[in-house]
N, C-alpha and C positions, 0 to 999 in steps of 0.2 A: 504494500500500500504506499509505504514511503517512497519507494523507488518510482511508483506510478506518479505520485504528486510531484515529484522532482522533474520527471520528464515533461509533464504538462506544464508546470511552471516555468520550465526552460524554454517554452514556446514551441515545442514540437508540433508539427502539423497533425491535428487530430483526424484529418480527412486523408492522410497518406495511405495510399493502397498497396505499394510493394509489400510482400509478405516478410521481407528481411529488414523492414523499418524497426527502429529501436523500440517504439511503442507497441508495434504489432508483436515482436518478439517477446516482449515482457508479458503481454496478455496471454500469449500462447504457451508460456510456462506453467499455465494451470491445467496442462493436459490436452490442450486443444491441437489437434492434428488434422482436422477436416480442411480439405483444399478450399471449401466454400467459404471458410473464414479468412477473407482476404483484406479485411479493413479493421481498425482498432474497434469500431462500434460493434461489429459483428463478433470480434473476440470477446468483448465485454459481455455481450448477450449470452455467450455460450460459456462464460466462466464458470468453472466447476463449483465454486462457493456461492450458493445463492444469496448469502447475506452480503457478501462484497459485491455481488454483481450489480445490484441496484445503485450502490455508491459510484462504481465505475461507470455506468450508463449515465447517471445524471451528471457526473463530472465531465464526461465527454460532450454531452449535450449543452452543458453551460459554456463549454469552450468552443462551441460551434460546429460540432460534428454534424454532418449532413445526412439526414435520415434517407434521403432520395438519392444519395451519390451512387451512381451506376459503376460497378466494377465488373471485371470479367464473369463474375458469379452473381450479379444481380445487386440490388441495393439491400440496406440494413432492414428496411421495413418488410420487404418480401422474405428475408431470412427470419425475422421474428414472427411472421405470420406462420411460417412452416415449422418453427422449432420452439417457439417461447410460449409464455403464459399470456393470458388476456391482460394481466396488469402491465406487463413489459410492452404489449402492443399498444395499449392506451397511452403509455408514456411516450412512445415514439410519435403516434398520431397527434398528441397534444403539442410536440416540439416542431412538427413539421408543418411547413406553411403551404406546401403544394397540395392540390386537390388530388384525390385517389378514387378510382372506381371500386366501390365496395363489392360489387358482383366479381370483378377480377380477383380482388383480395380473397373473396369466399373460395374461389377455385384453388387459390394457393393454399388455403387453410386446410383443404381436404387431406394433405399429407401430414398434417400435425397430429403426431400420436401422443403428445404429451397432454394437450388440453383441447376441449371442444370450444372452438372460437365461432361456431355457427351463430349462436344467439347474438354475440357482440355484432358480428358483421351484418346480420339481417337488421338489427337495431339501427345501424348506420345507413341502411337503404338497399343492401344486397337483394337482387332478384334471384330467388331460389330455382326459378324455372327457366331462366335465360340459359341459352346454349352458347357455349364456347367450343369452336371447332366440332360441332355436332353433339356435344355432351353437356348435360346439366351437372350441377353440383352433386345431385342425387345419384346420377350413373357413375360418376367418379368415386364416391364413397362406396357404392355397392362393389365396384371392381376390387376395392381394397378390403372389403368385408369389415369396415368400420361401423359396426352396428350402433354404437352410441350416436355417432354423426347421422346415421341414417334415421334414427328415431327423431333426432332434433329437426332435421329437414322436413321430415313428414309432418311433425307437429307444427311447423311453421308454414305449411301450404305446399311443399314440394310434391309433384306427382310424376308418375312414370307413364310412358306412352309406348306400348308394345307395337304400334304400328311403325316404330323406327328400329332399325336393327341395332342401333348403339345401346338402346334401352333393353332390348331382348337379351342381347349378348352379356350386358352387365350383370344380368340376373343368373343367366344359365352357365356362363363360362367360368367354372371353378372347379377345383379338384374333388370337391365333396358335395354328394347329392343332398346331404343334410343342410349344408349352407344354402342351397337353392331353396329348400322348402322354408327355412327360417326366413329368408328374404321375401319369399312370396306371401307367407303369412302376415308380415309386417305391411307389405304393399296391399294386400287385400283388406286389412282394416283401415287403410288410407283411401279405399274406394277405387282401386285399379280396374280397369276393363280388361279381363283376363282373355277375351276373344278378339281384341283389337289386332289388326293385321295391315300389312301394305299391299295386300292382294296377291303376294307371292309367298309370303311366309308368316307364320303366326308363332305364338309362344311354343306349342306343342312340337312343331317342327324344329324350332331352335334347340329344344331339349334333346330331341332325337339326333340331330346333327352333332351337337357337341359331344353327345355320348359316344358317337362313332369315332370322333377325333380322339377323346380321351382313352378309349379302349385300344386305339392303335398306338398311342404314344405313352400311356401310363404302364409302369410295371405292376401295379396293384390295380386290375380292372374293376375290383369290387368297390372302389371308393366313390365311383359315380355310377349310381344304379338309375338309369332312366325310368324304369318301371315304377319305383317309389315316387318320383316327381310327377310322372304322367298321372298315376292314380290320384295323388293329392290334387292335381290340377283339375281333373275330371269330377272329383268329388266336391270341388268348390267352383263348379261352373263352366269349365272349359268344354267347348263343344268339339268332340272327337270327329264329327262328320262335317265340320266347317268346310265350305267351299271357297277356294281361292281363285277368283275369277281372272287374275292376271298371270296365272302359273300354268305350265304345261303339265304339272303334276297337281291337279286341283284339290286333292285331299291328302291327309297324312297317310291313309292306307294306301293310295296310289303311289306316293312317295316310297313308302317302305316296301311295297311290292317290287318296285323298280331298282331299288338301291340297297336294301338291307336283307339280312338273313331271314329265312322262314320263321324262326321263332319270334322275331319281331312282328311279323305279319300276324302270327297266332296270338300274340299278347294283345295287340290292338283289336283284334277281333274279340277277345275275351273282355276287353274294356268297352265294348259297344260299337266298334267301327262296322259300318254296313257294307258287306262285300259286293252286294247287288247295286250299290249307289252308282249311278252313271250321270255323266254330264256331256253336253254337246261340243266340247272343246278340249284341246290338249289330249293327253292319253286319258281318255273319257272314263275308264274303269280300272279297278286294281288289276284285274286279269289281263287286260291289254298291255298295261304297263309292264307287268311281270313277264309277259310273252316276248315282247320287244326286247327287254333287257336280258333275255336268256335265263331268267330265273325259274328254271323248269320245276323245282320242288315247290315253289311258291304257286306255280300254275296248278300243280296237282292238288295242293292244299286248298286253293280258292275254289277249284271245280267241285270239291266236295262240300262247299258251303251252301246252305239253303238260300234259294232265290237266285243262284248263279246258273243260268241256262245258256250258255255260250252259243252252242251250235243250234239249237232251236230257235231262240229268239232273235239271233243276229245272222242267220242264214250264212253260215260259214265265216263270219267276221273273226272268231278266235283263230280259225285255220289260217286265214289270211295274215294276221298279225303274227302267228307263230311262224309262218313261212318267212315273214320279213325278218324275224329275229335270227332264224337259222341260216337264211341264204343271202338276205340282202345286206346284212351289216356284220358279218363276221369279223371284219376289219375293226369295227367300233367295239365289239365284244372281246376282242383278243387284247386290247390295251387295257393297262390298269388306269385308275382315275387320274393319277398324276400326268400320265402321257396324253390322256384325252384333253386335259385342260391345256396342256402346251400346244397341242395341235390346233384347237378351236375351242372357244368357250362352249361349255356344255348347252347352255341355254339356247345359243344360237343354232346348234345343230339340232336340238330337240324341238324348238319351234317349227323348224322346216319340216321335221319329220312328223310332227303332230299335225301339220296342215295336210300331209299326204293322208293320214289316217282319217282326217275329216273328209276327204275326198271319197275314200273307201266306204265311209258310213252312208254318204249320199248314194253311192252306187248300190250298196246293199238294201237301202230303203226302196229302191226301184226294182229289187229282185235280181240284181247282177252279181255275178261272181267275178271279183277282180283281184288277180294276184299281182303283188307288187314286184317291181324289178330293182336290180341293185343300183345303188347311186354312188 
């Protein structure tokens, strides 16, 4: 403390940014080794002795330390927002003459594991639902699984929007299925629309997609059990037969029949997915999607379901679709998913192919038998 006073009284620049300055070195002797601590004021904020920290900070502010001084790692206010207490933040704000966007500060505060600054920043006027680079403060804290901040934001009016992929993935993309359910329970209490979609994907599909990724990349495949999450979602109002009008895979069952293993199809059927549901666009039924994608076991399984009468009701439609899968697109089926994506976006190719299926449907309605040719 004596050395600190001596340096300051000697007239050293309290806004000196080099890490090798005399004042910065003194402050770093308290165990500070973080590269982000590149100004004396940041060093004082991270001083290990909390009793001395307030004295150091006040002394620097009295000597003219600039709260908004930009260094290679940001300014002291941003540093305090991410690492310090509400009391420290208030002290800096009171000393700073420059205006600050409280919503921007709110997004910085999301990473503060020491203290919940949400109430303080909302009191200052932060908009809890404003998006920064597509994300709200709520989606950011969900990604970090910071449940206290999630509760604070929800209590202060933050809302989730499952029609946006950022919001869906913020909830579903985690290592533990229990975390997803905990998040969904909080969001349900806050009035979320569990069936909101963007016309191409909904919450249930995001759960299924992330489960597929998790099982491919995780050593412990039991950490993320999509079945528990799907069951919870359906019990709390999710529509397992929701039609997505902008997708070539219009239902979750059609998607599963095309892309996932037969046990996934079986589970969805057990949870109430309708195997006989058909629409007039995209791959209009689970059976057609399974046939096109070469999911032969899924085809056999679906054909045994009540209400699926492929050959009688569709005049050979299933045979034509099956022929397309086996004969017309063996090159497509022989590739793994990564190769397909590198060759051409899946949606682009699937849209073109689904249009072909639509033409076959028209032909079958007229009593015609049309066999597709290779493309």
